[in-house]
C-alpha atoms as one frame of an Amber mdcrd trajectory, in Angstrom:
protein
  85.903-100.772  -3.418  85.538-103.163  -6.264  87.941-101.310  -8.606  91.503
-102.356  -9.284  93.984-101.538  -6.555  96.329 -99.604  -8.842  93.940 -96.587
  -9.022  94.051 -96.011  -5.317  96.954 -93.466  -5.488  95.004 -91.318  -7.931
  92.037 -90.700  -5.693  93.720 -90.077  -2.366  94.360 -86.409  -1.514  98.066
 -85.660  -1.236  97.501 -83.619   1.881  96.790 -86.805   3.964  99.234 -87.109
   6.741 101.974 -89.627   6.293 100.838 -91.558   9.354  97.234 -91.857   8.034
  97.926 -93.010   4.491  99.359 -96.479   5.368  96.288 -97.317   7.480  93.860
 -96.372   4.714  95.863 -98.339   2.159  95.688-101.426   4.378  91.900-101.091
   4.722  91.577-100.617   0.947  93.615-103.765   0.199  91.533-105.827   2.608
  88.360-104.607   0.905  89.739-105.457  -2.503  90.548-108.967  -1.320  87.015
-109.410   0.047  85.674-108.187  -3.279  87.564-110.891  -5.142  86.385-113.561
  -2.706  82.774-112.472  -2.987  82.963-112.531  -6.776  84.365-116.080  -6.577
  81.607-117.170  -4.259  79.050-115.650  -6.570  80.481-117.510  -9.527  80.200
-120.820  -7.638  76.887-120.161  -5.863  74.314-122.988  -5.818  70.805-121.883
  -6.700  68.192-124.175  -5.219  64.482-124.736  -5.641  62.033-126.863  -3.673
  58.594-127.973  -4.702  55.898-130.616  -5.061  54.367-132.149  -8.149  50.771
-133.349  -7.925  48.120-134.857 -10.152  45.974-131.930 -11.269  42.707-133.821
 -10.691  43.251-135.968  -7.623  45.957-133.845  -5.961  47.845-137.082  -5.286
  51.651-136.736  -5.209  53.448-138.040  -8.287  56.612-140.027  -7.540  59.810
-140.007  -9.593  58.824-137.132 -11.932  61.743-135.734 -13.960  62.585-132.130
 -13.087  65.285-130.390 -15.195  66.676-126.910 -14.563  66.633-124.623 -17.596
  68.093-126.361 -20.679  70.968-127.946 -18.794  69.894-131.548 -19.240  70.716
-132.208 -15.596  68.084-132.377 -12.940  66.472-134.539 -10.329  63.357-136.614
  -9.672  60.610-136.273  -7.105  60.556-138.684  -4.190  57.692-140.997  -3.311
  55.817-138.076  -1.758  56.103-136.026  -4.952  58.611-133.585  -3.441  61.834
-132.449  -5.084  64.840-130.254  -4.356  66.754-128.960  -7.355  70.201-127.345
  -7.326  71.929-125.466 -10.121  75.125-123.459 -10.545  73.202-120.857 -12.531
  70.017-119.079 -11.660  66.996-121.284 -12.295  64.834-119.395 -14.751  62.463
-122.270 -15.569  62.080-125.994 -15.015  61.071-128.737 -17.420  58.707-131.279
 -15.842  57.995-134.576 -17.596  56.270-137.776 -16.480  55.049-140.737 -18.479
  51.300-140.473 -19.009  51.174-136.725 -18.270  51.521-133.559 -20.312  55.016
-132.084 -20.260  55.267-128.635 -18.664  57.748-125.785 -18.729  57.292-123.768
 -15.561  58.854-120.272 -15.206  60.487-119.582 -11.849  59.728-116.110 -10.554
  60.497-116.534  -6.842  62.525-118.724  -4.521  59.397-119.840  -2.674  58.478
-123.571  -2.682  56.648-124.478  -5.855  53.555-126.592  -6.469  53.167-127.967
 -10.003  49.952-129.628 -11.181  50.315-132.072 -14.051  47.481-132.968 -16.380
  47.104-136.527 -17.630  47.467-136.949 -21.368  44.257-137.468 -23.261  43.315
-141.114 -23.734  44.251-142.225 -27.200  45.352-145.309 -29.009  49.027-145.782
 -28.472  51.056-146.009 -31.692  52.432-149.379 -32.689  56.146-149.451 -31.947
  58.296-150.997 -34.671  61.982-151.517 -33.940  63.958-152.506 -37.053  67.031
-153.292 -34.950  65.137-154.750 -32.004  63.470-153.142 -29.019  66.180-151.161
 -27.169  64.296-151.650 -23.901  64.769-155.432 -24.140  68.540-155.109 -23.954
  68.231-153.034 -20.807  65.692-155.364 -19.194  67.750-158.471 -19.947  70.868
-156.836 -18.540  68.966-155.754 -15.440  67.690-159.296 -14.914  71.171-160.757
 -15.357  72.397-158.396 -12.608  69.390-158.912 -10.331  71.165-161.280  -7.932
  74.045-158.811  -7.554  71.637-155.960  -6.859  69.234-157.909  -4.661  70.408
-157.184  -1.095  69.250-160.602   0.129  71.465-162.354  -2.403  74.578-160.207
  -2.229  75.819-160.262   1.347  74.875-159.513   4.926  73.318-156.242   6.067
  71.425-154.546   8.840  69.191-151.517   8.980  66.470-149.750  10.922  63.095
-148.763   9.560  60.393-146.305  10.355  57.039-147.515   9.022  53.677-145.799
   8.990  50.511-147.579   7.896  47.102-145.989   7.510  43.672-147.402   6.745
  41.648-145.142   4.490  38.080-145.361   3.226  38.144-143.451  -0.040  35.700
-140.557   0.172  35.366-140.407  -3.613  33.715-143.799  -3.568  30.849-142.448
  -1.452  30.184-139.246  -3.373  27.292-140.674  -5.373  25.527-142.000  -2.298
  22.384-140.198  -1.099  23.132-139.709   2.595  19.417-139.308   3.385  18.850
-142.939   2.361  21.662-144.283   4.527  21.197-145.673   8.000  22.555-143.798
  10.999  25.622-146.039  11.307  26.701-145.411   7.711  26.095-141.665   8.045
  28.224-141.623  11.190  30.982-143.463   9.335  30.936-140.977   6.454  31.105
-138.101   8.936  34.006-139.815  10.683  36.134-140.249   7.552  35.806-136.612
   6.540  38.360-135.629   9.181  39.992-138.917  10.121  41.387-142.137   8.689
  40.127-145.520   9.873  43.347-146.271  11.713  47.037-145.409  11.843  49.975
-147.506  12.965  53.654-146.666  13.410  56.558-149.035  13.961  60.304-148.737
  14.408  62.192-151.926  13.629  65.720-153.256  13.449  66.631-156.065  11.069
  69.781-158.032  10.424  70.333-160.531   7.641  72.952-163.165   6.940  72.987
-165.206   3.710  71.450-167.376   2.572  68.253-167.000   4.609  69.026-166.057
   8.215  66.913-163.062   9.201  65.961-161.501  12.493  63.687-158.493  12.785
  62.909-156.840  16.097  60.017-154.438  16.510  61.544-151.807  18.762  58.449
-149.624  18.986  54.862-149.924  17.839  51.861-147.688  18.209  48.400-148.482
  16.825  45.318-146.307  17.085  42.553-148.061  18.974  44.618-151.167  19.793
  46.566-152.177  22.854  47.521-155.630  21.583  51.039-155.338  20.105  50.527
-158.419  17.906  48.858-156.163  15.335  52.296-154.793  14.532  53.652-158.323
  14.031  50.987-159.244  11.494  51.241-156.017   9.483  55.032-156.429   9.362
  54.441-159.223   6.846  52.779-156.875   4.389  54.741-155.363   1.559  57.895
-156.455  -0.219  61.425-155.618   0.852  62.741-155.382  -2.711  61.366-155.541
  -6.247  63.659-158.386  -7.273  61.404-161.316  -6.283  60.215-163.416  -9.224
  56.594-163.057  -8.109  54.567-161.104  -5.574  51.711-162.861  -3.791  48.900
-160.844  -2.234  45.739-162.675  -1.229  44.694-164.912  -4.110  46.699-163.015
  -6.739  50.250-163.803  -7.779  51.775-161.005  -9.833  54.588-161.708 -12.283
  57.576-159.390 -11.831  58.613-157.540 -15.022  62.217-158.128 -13.904  62.088
-161.916 -14.131  63.061-164.708 -16.476  61.358-164.534 -19.895  59.451-161.399
 -18.867  60.003-159.862 -22.312  57.674-162.554 -23.679  54.893-161.506 -21.307
  55.355-157.751 -20.951  55.671-154.978 -23.503  58.555-152.674 -22.570  58.981
-149.160 -24.016  62.024-146.945 -23.443  60.262-143.669 -22.617  63.154-141.408
 -21.665  66.801-141.216 -20.625  68.029-138.875 -17.896  71.712-138.019 -17.467
  72.974-138.015 -13.879  76.643-137.049 -14.069  78.633-140.060 -15.294  75.567
-142.324 -15.118  72.252-142.377 -16.906  68.774-143.491 -15.856  66.585-145.316
 -18.363  62.855-144.830 -17.828  61.015-147.860 -19.190  57.264-148.382 -19.117
  55.806-151.870 -18.964  52.411-153.448 -19.437  51.257-156.930 -20.488  51.487
-157.851 -24.134  48.280-157.958 -26.106  46.489-161.268 -25.675  48.520-162.328
 -22.624  46.268-163.072 -19.652  47.985-163.389 -16.287  48.172-161.460 -13.015
  50.057-158.583 -14.591  51.348-155.238 -13.430  51.881-151.979 -15.255  54.140
-149.108 -14.376  57.603-147.623 -14.765  61.106-148.933 -14.161  63.948-146.459
 -13.561  67.150-148.360 -14.312  70.522-146.833 -13.505  73.459-147.720 -15.727
  75.678-147.997 -12.645  75.278-151.738 -12.201  72.061-151.807 -14.227  70.099
-151.650 -11.019  66.667-150.397 -10.120  66.719-146.792  -8.963  62.958-146.335
  -8.721  59.917-148.431  -9.579  56.170-147.908  -9.715  53.796-150.807 -10.320
  50.065-151.371 -10.064  47.554-153.975 -11.290  46.446-153.698 -14.888  42.891
-154.246 -13.699  41.560-153.571 -10.223  39.360-156.477  -9.169  37.359-157.359
  -6.085  39.651-158.508  -3.317  43.146-157.211  -2.630  44.876-155.024  -5.223
  48.401-153.805  -4.578  50.304-150.749  -5.799  54.072-150.628  -5.274  56.441
-147.656  -5.231  60.067-148.163  -4.269  63.200-146.056  -4.331  66.824-147.226
  -4.064  70.107-145.476  -3.358  73.795-146.322  -3.460  75.117-146.999   0.041
  78.775-146.056   0.496  79.030-146.162  -3.279  79.047-149.971  -2.985  75.568
-151.394  -3.442  72.066-150.324  -4.253  69.719-150.649  -1.295  66.043-149.760
  -0.714  65.678-146.297   0.776  61.932-145.659   0.647  58.853-147.760  -0.049
  55.164-147.123  -0.391  52.674-149.946  -0.795  48.940-149.423  -1.198  46.523
-152.294  -0.570  43.156-151.508  -2.126  40.127-153.668  -1.380  37.039-153.111
  -3.523  33.922-153.729  -1.461  30.674-154.074  -3.398  27.382-153.341  -1.663
  23.858-153.268  -3.038  23.920-149.505  -3.456  27.523-148.514  -4.001  31.152
-149.492  -4.100  33.468-148.567  -1.226  37.233-148.680  -1.593  39.252-149.502
   1.470  42.903-148.603   1.077  45.739-149.466   3.394  48.853-147.365   2.789
  52.231-148.534   4.074  55.010-145.920   3.999  58.522-146.911   4.992  62.046
-145.531   5.283  65.260-147.552   5.575  67.770-145.915   7.898  71.241-146.544
   9.336  72.052-149.081   6.651  75.207-151.140   7.205  76.602-153.361   4.492
  78.509-156.604   5.040  78.583-156.587   8.859  79.877-159.751  10.480  77.204
-161.812  12.215  77.523-165.050  14.079  75.083-167.818  13.360  73.950-167.924
  16.994  72.571-164.390  16.606  69.749-165.866  14.519  67.026-168.332  15.383
  63.882-169.839  13.897  61.894-166.859  15.229  62.254-164.344  12.404  60.207
-161.581  14.025  60.069-160.663  17.666  58.599-157.901  19.763  60.675-155.861
  22.173  59.018-156.015  25.626  59.053-152.202  25.780  57.757-151.704  22.231
  54.376-150.353  23.296  55.744-148.154  26.092  57.839-145.648  24.170  57.657
-142.004  25.164  56.437-139.082  23.106  60.047-137.874  22.832  61.118-141.248
  21.404  58.525-141.090  18.647  59.339-137.498  17.773  63.006-138.464  17.427
  62.312-141.475  15.199  59.570-140.165  12.933  60.969-139.389   9.501  57.800
-137.511   8.644  55.928-135.591  11.351  52.304-136.444  11.950  49.792-134.373
  10.017  46.773-132.808  11.689  44.589-135.549  10.166  46.852-138.269  11.562
  46.808-136.715  15.036  43.019-136.586  14.813  42.975-140.246  13.761  44.826
-141.295  16.900  42.419-139.307  19.063  39.195-140.367  17.343  39.997-144.046
  16.822  41.200-144.487  20.392  37.909-143.063  21.595  35.715-145.057  19.196
  37.655-148.271  19.849  36.943-148.056  23.564  33.274-147.375  22.945  32.701
-150.109  20.333  35.365-152.563  21.553  36.842-152.782  18.050  39.894-154.628
  19.316  37.893-157.797  19.916  37.413-158.141  16.126  41.163-158.317  15.824
  41.083-161.144  18.368  39.216-163.249  15.803  42.062-163.088  13.277  44.631
-163.377  16.030  42.834-166.403  17.434  42.654-168.142  14.064  46.398-167.750
  13.633  47.395-168.794  17.146  44.547-171.165  18.005  43.883-169.385  21.302
  42.020-166.362  22.602  43.708-164.862  25.680  41.781-163.424  28.592  43.919
-162.189  31.438  46.005-165.172  32.625  43.976-167.791  30.680  44.086-168.847
  27.015  40.891-170.347  25.589  41.781-173.133  23.132  39.709-172.790  19.965
  40.487-176.359  18.879  38.372-177.765  21.723  35.262-175.623  21.284  33.892
-177.443  18.247  34.620-180.985  17.101  32.992-182.807  14.206  33.611-186.226
  12.629  31.604-189.171  11.389  32.131-191.178  14.582  31.421-188.590  17.272
  29.077-186.407  15.267  28.987-182.848  16.543  30.994-182.263  19.679  30.975
-179.172  21.876  33.448-178.397  24.599  35.939-176.046  26.126  39.690-176.001
  26.585  41.781-173.616  28.672  45.456-173.146  29.500  47.268-170.665  31.663
  49.588-168.228  29.897  52.640-166.118  30.757  50.580-163.795  32.927  50.028
-166.728  35.285  53.589-168.066  35.075  56.370-167.839  32.549  57.584-171.317
  33.429  54.575-173.445  34.381  51.500-174.033  32.218  48.347-175.801  33.402
  45.484-176.792  31.177  42.600-179.078  30.458  39.589-179.675  28.238  36.268
-181.435  28.022  33.987-182.282  25.112  30.659-184.010  24.615  29.916-185.840
  21.358  26.259-185.864  20.366  26.873-188.777  17.996  28.594-191.249  20.324
  26.934-189.687  23.402  30.198-189.749  25.352  32.102-187.224  27.450  35.832
-186.768  26.770  38.244-184.885  28.949  41.918-184.436  29.659  44.555-182.291
  31.285  48.231-181.456  31.118  50.977-179.619  32.938  54.243-178.384  31.452
  57.388-176.816  32.829  59.768-174.609  30.825  62.855-173.894  32.932  64.304
-171.323  30.521  62.137-168.410  29.410  62.002-168.039  25.630  63.456-171.508
  25.111  61.390-174.361  23.687  62.768-176.908  26.138  59.723-178.219  27.951
  58.814-181.052  30.323  55.248-182.241  29.956  52.764-184.608  31.602  49.487
-185.432  29.800  46.347-187.356  30.691  43.490-188.095  28.250  40.225-189.983
  28.532  39.112-189.638  24.950  38.699-191.488  21.652  41.366-192.100  19.037
  41.273-193.142  15.377  41.524-196.893  14.923  44.859-197.488  13.244  45.718
-193.784  13.086  49.234-192.334  13.184  49.814-189.606  15.764  52.347-186.850
  15.121  52.978-185.090  18.418  54.809-182.009  17.066  52.254-179.722  15.483
  52.859-176.380  13.796  50.256-173.751  13.020  50.438-172.204   9.569  48.133
-171.431   6.632  45.051-173.369   5.598  45.242-176.754   3.864  42.396-179.130
   3.093  44.573-181.880   4.591  43.741-180.439   8.013  40.051-181.411   7.654
  40.722-185.133   7.136  39.767-185.927  10.808  36.181-185.000   9.884  35.970
-188.191   7.759  37.065-190.606  10.478  34.234-193.071  11.093  35.864-195.532
  13.507  37.488-194.668  16.818  38.442-196.548  19.939  38.030-195.436  23.512
  41.320-194.537  25.081  42.899-193.669  28.390  46.387-192.253  27.893  49.129
-191.337  30.360  52.094-189.588  28.755  55.361-188.039  29.887  57.337-186.036
  27.364  60.327-183.774  26.790  60.242-181.347  23.877  63.129-179.235  22.629
  64.615-177.620  19.529  68.131-178.080  18.192  70.054-176.391  15.374  67.145
-173.945  14.827  65.203-176.207  12.477  65.106-179.581  14.270  62.310-180.206
  16.763  62.295-183.279  18.976  59.747-184.834  21.300  60.817-187.762  23.468
  57.839-189.545  25.002  56.710-192.398  27.179  53.099-193.642  26.920  50.872
-195.952  28.868  47.903-196.458  26.547  44.705-198.377  27.324  42.356-198.817
  24.358  38.942-200.422  24.086  37.554-201.298  20.673  34.159-199.889  19.817
  33.225-201.947  16.731  32.479-205.647  16.393  35.912-206.563  15.102  37.852
-209.214  16.976  41.483-209.878  17.717  42.565-213.425  18.440  45.373-213.421
  20.995  48.135-215.994  21.322  46.150-217.961  23.891  43.021-217.942  21.733
  41.031-215.310  23.613  39.372-212.322  21.940  40.042-209.325  24.189  38.410
-205.968  23.441  40.761-203.977  25.676  44.409-203.601  24.677  47.160-201.996
  26.743  50.593-200.887  25.627  53.576-199.285  27.288  55.848-197.549  24.870
  58.724-195.095  24.559  59.786-193.224  21.482  60.923-190.070  19.769  59.338
-187.820  17.157  61.622-185.609  15.058  60.538-182.800  12.740  62.999-180.991
  10.472  62.175-178.002   8.258  65.254-176.148   7.049  64.772-172.409   6.726
  61.360-172.348   8.388  60.666-169.041  10.104  58.087-168.130  12.724  56.416
-165.133  14.250  54.831-165.076  17.718  51.079-164.536  17.935  49.321-164.611
  21.300  52.390-166.282  22.767  52.261-169.089  20.172  54.530-169.544  17.166
  52.925-169.205  13.739  54.920-170.654  10.852  55.762-168.378   7.941  56.682
-171.421   5.858  59.749-172.755   4.134  60.769-173.625   0.595  62.571-176.734
   1.815  61.015-180.176   2.427  59.391-180.797   5.798  60.423-184.141   7.257
  58.886-186.157  10.102  60.331-189.301  11.673  58.947-191.221  14.619  60.264
-194.334  16.314  58.114-196.153  18.876  59.164-199.085  21.005  56.383-201.116
  22.654  57.417-202.934  25.845  55.522-205.944  27.116  55.156-206.665  30.820
  54.913-203.150  32.271  51.732-203.225  34.331  49.103-204.654  31.944  50.971
-203.957  28.685  50.789-206.964  26.435  52.735-206.173  23.262  56.346-205.988
  22.159  56.941-204.087  18.918  59.002-201.589  16.977  57.278-199.029  14.764
  58.915-196.681  12.278  56.954-193.779  10.759  58.209-191.329   8.152  56.628
-188.430   6.258  58.024-185.814   3.885  56.077-183.008   2.198  57.370-180.503
  -0.344  56.083-177.638  -2.433  57.586-177.229  -5.904  57.223-174.013  -7.905
  57.655-174.025 -11.673  58.160-170.684 -13.412  55.422-170.901 -16.020  53.747
-174.188 -15.141  52.311-173.582 -11.693  52.940-175.374  -8.413  53.176-178.984
  -7.321  52.829-180.523  -3.886  54.068-183.961  -3.015  53.739-186.048   0.135
  55.431-189.381   0.777  54.484-191.386   3.877  55.814-194.711   5.158  55.081
-196.900   8.155  56.373-200.239   9.390  55.533-202.410  12.405  57.406-205.636
  13.148  54.845-207.351  15.385  51.421-208.942  15.409  49.047-206.311  16.775
  45.316-205.684  17.136  43.658-203.470  14.556  43.762-200.386  16.781  47.598
-200.382  16.600  47.894-201.184  12.877  47.900-198.630  10.048  44.538-197.468
   8.688  44.847-196.170   5.116  43.813-192.445   5.003  40.513-192.620   3.129
  38.124-189.683   2.630  35.338-190.992   0.396  31.948-190.168   1.869  29.041
-189.594  -0.516  27.131-187.442   1.999  30.066-185.073   2.470  31.829-184.786
  -0.923  34.731-182.503   0.002  38.186-182.910  -1.530  41.004-183.544   0.952
  44.683-183.406   0.006  47.072-186.175   1.080  44.303-188.767   1.251  42.739
-191.436  -0.954  39.574-189.757  -2.167  37.894-192.806  -3.717  38.811-195.202
  -0.901  36.146-196.021   1.676  37.025-195.386   5.298  38.411-198.398   7.163
  38.588-200.296   3.876  42.270-201.252   4.144  44.726-201.849   6.988  48.438
-202.674   6.958  51.444-203.250   9.142  53.707-201.870   6.418  52.718-199.247
   3.878  54.054-196.674   1.406  51.849-193.831   0.103  52.505-191.128  -2.484
  50.200-188.138  -2.996  50.822-185.770  -5.918  48.957-182.623  -6.888  49.774
-180.051  -9.549  48.035-176.694  -9.910  48.498-174.916 -13.225  48.647-171.108
 -13.412  45.365-169.352 -12.834  43.160-168.710 -15.842  42.277-165.020 -15.826
  38.805-163.979 -16.860  36.742-160.832 -17.117  34.758-161.768 -13.982  36.250
-161.104 -10.576  34.574-164.154  -9.014  35.707-166.586 -11.709  39.415-167.431
 -11.413  39.689-171.113 -12.348  42.876-173.032 -11.703  43.269-176.370 -13.470
  44.467-179.140 -11.146  45.557-182.734 -11.711  45.979-185.446  -9.056  47.658
-188.799  -8.756  47.676-190.903  -5.586  48.945-194.415  -5.069  49.726-196.668
  -2.166  50.893-200.126  -1.158  49.946-201.725   2.138  50.645-205.215   3.339
  49.618-207.309   6.344  51.603-210.310   7.463  49.774-213.600   7.472  49.722
-213.568  11.290  48.045-210.172  11.374  45.519-211.330   8.803  44.782-214.445
  10.887  44.596-212.598  14.204  42.388-209.792  12.790  39.677-211.533  10.781
  37.583-209.338   8.552  40.280-206.820   7.510  42.141-206.657   4.199  45.300
-205.066   2.863  46.269-203.653  -0.528  49.573-205.381  -1.221  48.977-205.239
  -4.992  48.544-201.459  -5.017  45.829-198.833  -4.827  45.660-196.217  -7.590
  43.535-193.161  -8.276  43.921-190.139 -10.529  41.826-187.154 -11.339  41.516
-183.547 -12.397  39.523-180.503 -11.453  39.274-176.750 -11.301  39.857-174.788
  -8.118  38.459-171.270  -7.598  35.502-171.606  -9.927  33.866-169.175  -7.560
  35.939-166.813  -5.407  34.810-164.302  -2.832  36.708-162.559  -0.018  39.713
-164.824  -0.428  37.716-168.077  -0.294  37.614-170.163  -3.460  35.256-173.038
  -4.288  36.086-175.565  -7.006  35.188-178.992  -8.346  37.234-182.143  -8.899
  36.682-185.681 -10.052  38.736-188.753  -9.140  38.807-192.232 -10.647  39.918
-195.445  -8.946  41.589-198.088 -11.079  43.998-201.007 -10.959  43.767-204.253
  -8.942  41.703-202.588  -6.193  39.076-201.095  -8.502  35.506-201.814  -7.450
  33.380-204.193  -9.545  30.688-201.654 -10.352  32.157-199.041 -12.687  30.393
-195.950 -11.249  31.570-196.770  -7.714  35.127-195.958  -8.809  34.253-192.317
  -9.466  34.159-189.529  -6.904  33.061-185.967  -7.609  34.011-183.489  -4.896
  33.947-179.833  -4.002  37.307-178.231  -3.279  37.999-175.257  -1.050  40.918
-172.870  -0.749  41.546-169.888   1.497  44.028-167.222   0.376  44.794-165.661
   3.738  48.298-167.002   4.190  51.090-164.792   5.527  54.474-164.635   3.943
  55.336-167.956   2.330  53.069-169.757   4.763  51.364-172.725   3.131  50.238
-175.566   5.335  51.547-178.785   3.785  51.024-180.961   6.844
């Protein structure tokens, strides 16, 4: 039937009846037409091939490998999982497979079955010196990519929203235990090794929805979360802060390491870039550029490959890993981008590996957390109203932990493997038996400050108290939580100080009329001690660690106090917090100081009635909820505090009229190649003659028996050395970039300090408070040091020295020096750095 139609009359017998011939001719013509159509389809047929490309030794998938059909020059690349699908208009007879660092292969195609290709790494050899007479061609591409980075960075080029499916697994690498003699291991370790043969340590899945509005309004909702061995949904909130959304950030911070992005300003002076290959993709091309640190440059560097598409000079794929794996957290990044609606490049897939090297006496175990994510249902430039966003950047859907099996099957991009199913089953069983979830409570409690048990929260801040006045104090604090009531909270605490041998106690009740709103009415009672001349900031925010938070340990003088307080707390405009308060404060001095009243008496008990307002403003600050409390993820903007207090004489026993103004601003400054600076400016003013307990005590932290460095304090000033009714303090600290060394534990960071302050007492305050002095002519101290001289498990110990000079220098030269230990903890989440 596939011959030309004109031969049909030659082959038909002439004896066919006239009524039969037309029917046969019609059938023949239809067949001829089908023949032509089938030939056309054959000419335009798409031949396809699927396969995986793996490392020949480790069997790990290789992402973004170039796969070219025949000699066409056109092809595709593997995805993050090492899989590819290749299409060609002609039959695929062979494929060319090439990947930087691996031997190139030409693989014949004999069947249409899915293919598995194993690539061998190239033999280790000295890389040839690259000489570019006309300049390195990779530099032009990198500079153009950097100049377009803001256009291609989704968070700097318009609003968007998307959904994600994320899967995170915790893996103990079996290879790291192969050299261990199992007969010499204890039963617990042997059980662990048996466990990891068929199961991972844990697995977690989340489905999220995020919307973003420039410049920094973001709201992410965890729609579903499922964690092996855990019922507490907060685990999903914490792990949501791991990994980077895009590869366009100037730096990536993980633990105590801050990696410099190869796509950043002046990166060509730090990294060596080599143009390895160019792949043609229709009208566009993809440049494959390898990068590694230049010889002699020591910094937290990455190495890997950049796939840069000429359409917008944007990242299409990227792989990056540390140049050297060290003890602590090491991160490996793989990201893939795609054009959405042919408008913008947007992340489509990510994979981030967090490797922690754990050294033991006998062996080295590698813990690896793998985060795999897919970006789905991406919408560009949707219109959002500002009221759709709040200061809470991450929230948990109330039904997130109650999703059905059908829901998960519908939302999983990749089905669970047999090993992952086993992980859910095994870890759930082991978690119940060993109560593993309580270990998570420790981290959760440190972030939130509370440990929940049913309808009660145990306040960690009241369990242990230590300072120079009270000595060691032990106690307990509890509050009801949402399981008791979503609107009313009751709480109290008690504490016994073994130094002052005194019981302290207090209680409070609060009412929140609107669920999820920070508007709150509060009543507080305290029978406690308070720093003499201290400034109280009522609005407190939990965030990362800062040495400034340990200053209360140095307080050596406190007064007994009985406080009655009514307050109203609320938030306005997302970033402004306000607390309006009324206090009735009875204080009794505990030292031998005297205050001479107007009538000449020397009372030791002083009572005030006061009203006031405390405002805190931190533009762009975001939070995540942990145990029902808000944990700050930080802000790049200054944090400002203002408090006005009006003392009113004549209410009950109150005996003082005054106005007090308090102000504080703290700011973190980041310099590209010079490190980071922190600055704090504080100011206080009182317009009345007051006893010492209501004046301003300069924040001093010199104590020879406890030589610990404390930020935002005078480190050579003796406690209670100076008082004022008006003061201005400035605290400056600059940390230079980390000095990299060959030892994992030695990561010194050079630091310089400068602190100065002015404090003045009016003549009346000097007369009424004999024995105190001010520092009207200025207090100055400067110093330097090295942080992280020894680092282990994210905790760094350093050394600093400070020198006191100027009009308030001490007569004996050596008394002006202070040598102190410094401490830093690199366990902050997001941009969270506690500056307060």
